[in-house]
C-alpha positions in Angstrom: -24.1 -4.5 -9.5 -23.3 -8.2 -9.1 -21.1 -9.6 -6.5 -19.4 -13.0 -6.7 -16.9 -14.7 -4.5 -14.9 -17.9 -4.5 -12.9 -19.4 -1.6 -9.4 -20.5 -2.1 -8.9 -23.9 -0.3 -5.7 -25.7 0.8 -4.7 -29.0 -0.7 -3.3 -31.9 1.3 0.1 -31.3 -0.4 0.2 -27.7 0.9 -0.7 -28.8 4.4 2.0 -31.5 4.3 4.6 -28.9 3.2 3.4 -26.6 6.0 3.9 -29.4 8.6 7.4 -30.1 7.2 8.4 -26.5 7.3 7.2 -26.2 10.9 9.3 -29.2 11.9 12.4 -27.8 10.1 11.8 -24.5 11.8 11.7 -26.1 15.3 14.8 -28.1 14.5 16.7 -25.0 13.4 15.4 -23.0 16.4 16.9 -25.4 18.8 20.0 -26.7 16.9 21.0 -24.2 14.3 20.7 -20.5 15.1 22.8 -19.7 12.1 20.1 -20.6 9.6 17.1 -19.7 11.7 16.3 -16.4 9.9 16.4 -18.0 6.4 14.0 -20.8 7.3 11.6 -18.4 9.1 11.5 -16.3 5.9 10.6 -19.4 3.9 7.9 -20.4 6.3 6.6 -16.8 6.3 6.3 -16.8 2.5 4.4 -20.0 2.6 2.0 -19.0 5.3 1.1 -15.6 3.9 0.9 -16.4 0.2 -2.0 -18.7 0.9 -5.7 -18.0 1.7 -7.9 -15.0 1.0 -11.1 -14.6 -0.9 -11.3 -13.5 -4.5 -14.4 -11.4 -5.1 -15.7 -9.4 -8.0 -18.2 -6.8 -9.1 -19.4 -5.6 -12.4 -18.4 -1.9 -13.1 -19.2 -0.2 -16.3 -19.9 -3.5 -17.9 -16.6 -5.1 -16.9 -15.8 -7.7 -14.3 -13.4 -6.2 -11.7 -11.7 -8.5 -9.1 -10.1 -8.1 -5.7 -8.7 -10.3 -2.9 -10.2 -10.0 0.6 -8.3 -10.9 3.8 -10.1 -10.6 7.1 -8.2 -11.5 10.3 -9.9 -14.1 12.5 -10.3 -11.6 15.4 -12.2 -9.3 13.1 -14.6 -11.8 11.6 -17.5 -10.9 13.9 -16.5 -7.4 14.8 -18.6 -4.5 13.4 -16.9 -1.3 12.1 -13.8 -3.0 10.5 -10.9 -0.7 9.5 -10.1 -1.2 5.8 -6.7 -1.2 4.2 -6.6 -1.2 0.4 -3.3 -2.2 -1.2 -2.6 -1.3 -4.8 -0.2 -3.4 -6.9 2.5 -2.0 -9.1 2.7 -1.7 -12.9 2.2 -5.0 -14.7 1.3 -6.8 -11.4 -1.9 -8.0 -9.9 -3.6 -8.5 -6.5 -1.7 -11.8 -5.9 1.7 -10.1 -6.6 0.9 -7.4 -4.0 -0.2 -10.0 -1.4 2.7 -12.4 -2.1 5.4 -9.7 -2.2 4.6 -7.4 0.6 3.7 -9.8 3.4 1.1 -7.4 4.8 -1.5 -9.9 6.0 0.3 -11.0 9.2 1.0 -7.3 10.2 -2.7 -6.6 9.5 -3.7 -9.5 11.7 -1.8 -8.0 14.6 -3.0 -4.4 14.0 -6.6 -5.6 13.3 -7.1 -4.3 9.8 -9.1 -5.9 7.0 -7.0 -5.9 3.8 -8.2 -5.8 0.2 -6.0 -6.1 -2.9 -7.8 -4.9 -6.0 -6.7 -5.7 -9.5 -6.0 -2.9 -11.9 -7.3 -2.9 -15.5 -5.5 -4.1 -18.6 -5.1 -6.7 -21.3 -6.3 -9.9 -19.7 -4.6 -12.0 -22.5 -1.2 -11.4 -20.9 -2.4 -10.7 -17.3 -0.7 -7.3 -17.3 -2.6 -4.9 -15.2 -2.2 -1.2 -14.5 -3.9 1.8 -13.0 -5.1 5.0 -14.7 -3.4 7.3 -12.2 -3.1 10.4 -14.4 -0.1 10.3 -16.8 0.5 6.7 -15.8 0.2 3.9 -16.8 -0.1 1.7 -19.9 -3.5 0.2 -21.0 -5.5 1.9 -18.2 -4.3 5.4 -19.0 -4.4 4.8 -22.8 -8.0 3.6 -22.6 -9.0 6.2 -19.9 -10.3 3.4 -17.6 -12.2 4.7 -14.6 -10.2 2.9 -12.0 -11.1 5.5 -9.3 -14.8 4.8 -10.0 -14.1 1.0 -9.6 -12.3 1.6 -6.2 -15.3 3.7 -5.0 -17.7 0.9 -6.1 -15.6 -1.7 -4.4 -15.5 0.3 -1.1 -19.3 0.6 -1.2 -19.7 -3.2 -1.8 -17.3 -3.9 1.1 -19.2 -1.6 3.4 -22.4 -3.5 2.7 -21.0 -6.9 3.0 -18.4 -6.6 5.8 -19.5 -3.6 7.8 -16.4 -1.5 7.1 -15.9 1.5 9.4 -16.5 4.5 7.1 -14.2 6.6 9.2 -11.2 4.2 8.8 -10.7 3.5 5.1 -7.0 3.7 4.0 -5.1 3.2 0.8 -1.5 2.3 0.1 0.3 1.3 -3.0 3.7 0.7 -4.6 5.1 2.4 -7.7 2.2 2.8 -10.1 0.0 1.8 -7.2 1.6 4.6 -5.2 0.8 7.0 -7.9 -2.8 5.7 -8.0 -3.0 6.1 -4.2 -2.3 9.8 -4.6 -5.1 10.0 -7.2 -7.5 8.3 -4.9 -6.6 10.8 -2.2 -7.5 13.5 -4.8 -10.8 12.1 -6.0 -12.0 10.0 -3.0 -11.2 12.4 -0.2 -14.8 12.0 0.9 -14.1 8.3 1.5 -10.5 7.8 2.6 -9.0 9.0 5.8 -5.4 8.6 4.7 -3.1 7.4 1.9 0.4 5.9 1.9 2.1 6.1 -1.5 5.4 4.1 -1.6 7.8 5.0 -4.4 5.1 7.1 -6.0 4.5 10.6 -7.3 1.6 13.0 -7.5 1.1 12.9 -11.3 -2.6 13.6 -11.4 -2.8 17.2 -12.7 -6.5 17.7 -11.8 -6.1 17.0 -8.0 -8.9 18.9 -6.3 -9.8 17.1 -3.1 -12.8 18.3 -1.3 -11.8 17.0 2.2 -8.5 16.9 4.2 -6.6 13.6 3.8 -3.6 12.5 5.9 -0.6 11.4 3.9 2.5 9.2 4.7 4.9 8.7 1.8 8.1 6.8 1.3 10.7 7.6 -1.5 14.3 6.7 -2.1 16.8 9.2 -3.3 18.4 6.7 -5.7 15.1 5.5 -7.2 15.7 5.1 -11.0 12.0 4.7 -11.9 10.3 7.4 -10.0 13.0 10.1 -9.6 13.2 11.7 -6.2 13.7 15.2 -7.8 11.3 14.5 -10.6 11.7 14.1 -14.4 11.7 11.3 -16.9 13.2 8.0 -16.0 15.9 6.6 -18.3 15.0 3.0 -17.3 11.2 3.2 -17.4 10.0 2.1 -20.9 6.9 4.4 -20.7 9.0 7.5 -20.3 6.5 9.3 -18.1 7.3 12.6 -16.5 7.0 12.3 -12.7 6.6 15.3 -10.4 9.3 15.6 -7.7 8.5 14.2 -4.3 8.5 17.7 -2.8 5.6 18.7 -5.1 3.3 16.1 -3.5 4.3 17.0 0.0 3.9 20.7 -0.5 0.5 20.1 -2.2 -0.9 18.1 0.7 0.6 20.3 3.4 -1.1 23.3 1.8 -4.4 21.5 1.2 -4.6 20.1 4.8 -3.5 23.5 6.3 -0.7 21.7 8.1 2.2 23.5 9.7 4.8 24.4 7.1 7.6 23.8 9.6 8.2 20.0 9.8 9.3 18.1 12.8 12.5 16.4 11.6 14.2 13.2 12.7 16.9 11.0 11.3 18.2 7.5 12.0 20.9 6.1 9.8 19.8 6.7 6.2 16.2 7.3 7.0 14.9 10.9 7.3 11.4 11.7 8.5 9.7 15.0 8.2 6.3 15.4 9.9 4.0 18.3 9.0 1.4 18.3 11.8 -1.7 20.3 13.1 -3.7 20.0 9.9 -7.4 20.5 9.5 -9.4 17.8 11.3 -6.2 16.5 12.8 -4.6 15.6 9.5 -0.8 15.2 9.1 1.6 14.8 6.3 4.7 12.6 6.8 7.6 12.0 4.4 10.2 9.3 4.8 13.2 9.8 2.6 15.5 6.8 2.3 18.9 8.2 1.4 20.4 6.0 -1.3 17.1 4.0 -1.3 16.0 2.3 -4.6 12.6 1.7 -6.2 11.5 -0.6 -3.5 9.1 -1.2 -0.6 11.2 -0.5 2.4 11.7 -3.3 4.9 10.7 -6.2 2.5 13.7 -8.4 1.5 13.2 -9.7 -2.1 9.8 -8.1 -2.1 8.5 -5.4 -4.5 11.6 -3.9 -6.1 12.7 -3.0 -9.6 16.1 -1.5 -8.8 18.9 -3.4 -7.1 18.0 -3.4 -3.4 20.2 -1.2 -1.3 21.1 -1.7 2.4 19.2 1.5 3.2 16.0 0.0 1.9 16.1 -2.4 4.9 16.6 0.3 7.6 12.8 0.8 8.1 9.7 -1.2 7.7 7.2 0.8 5.6 4.2 -1.3 6.6 4.9 -0.9 10.3 5.0 2.9 9.9 1.9 2.9 7.7 -0.2 0.9 10.1 0.9 3.0 13.1 0.1 6.1 11.1 -3.3 4.9 10.0 -4.3 3.8 13.5 -3.9 7.4 14.6 -6.0 9.0 11.8 -9.7 8.8 11.4 -12.0 10.4 8.9 -14.0 12.5 11.3 -11.4 12.8 14.1 -10.7 16.3 15.3 -8.0 15.3 17.7 -5.3 12.7 16.8 -2.0 11.6 18.2 1.1 12.9 16.5 2.6 10.0 14.6 4.8 7.9 16.8 7.2 5.9 14.7 7.7 2.3 15.8 11.3 2.8 15.0 11.6 5.9 17.2 13.3 8.2 14.6 
């Protein structure tokens, strides 16, 4: 297996733009509160779309790539927690990094973040995941994306001293469906998965270890239907299992309590199934009226028209809090405490 890496450097023009944005932010902070939020968003997009390392490995004769982000405070720390973020259908690692703004949250929570690229036709840069009945080139060519993710994890362990008890996976849409499949096939590696706007569509799901799950789904999602079925707007016309199917599966597999702890705030309903084997837990966030979107990211990953309810909770805040409470070999964990206190 061959590893390669290339650093992405800043240009003088980008640095000049950064200085200008900082000056404008300071001006608006002191003199124009009305537009402060807008300029902060612009600055945020600039800051967290830059940087990162693109690395690669050869898997089954193919070059597979991924972006690596390591917070400064983790550079020299052994046993780094690893968060793997999977892009949606037709996207790539840069789309996931640029749309979700996860890096700055990971900096605060002290997580290393890796954004792998799916497989696909490189001529039009359209990448997907073989997540079962989804999606596109990867499914049609039966690409072993799960094997690539395992190989990537092993490479990261060797190079960056990743904590083997704190490896986590999240993903949006097709990436969320793939996150479920990774939970099924890499239960010996991952401690928890966090599918967003996804479904458990892998029919041969036979995990050998317990895996904690936190999922986010909108009831008005037109691509991955909350109650299951074939989407009228998805050109692939895949059949997705209902959200309840995935939750029941993982509750049963983890031997969690079948009586959830319920909480609601506004249009967000949380159900927590606790007391699973090895301290595992299954949590479902239902966004009533929510679309096919990553909750809490304005103009981020979304295919439907964004709804107000999509902004009532920050998915990444909940995901990081959940992951920090769940370890691979932990027999006692804290019950998930929502940052939003649902």
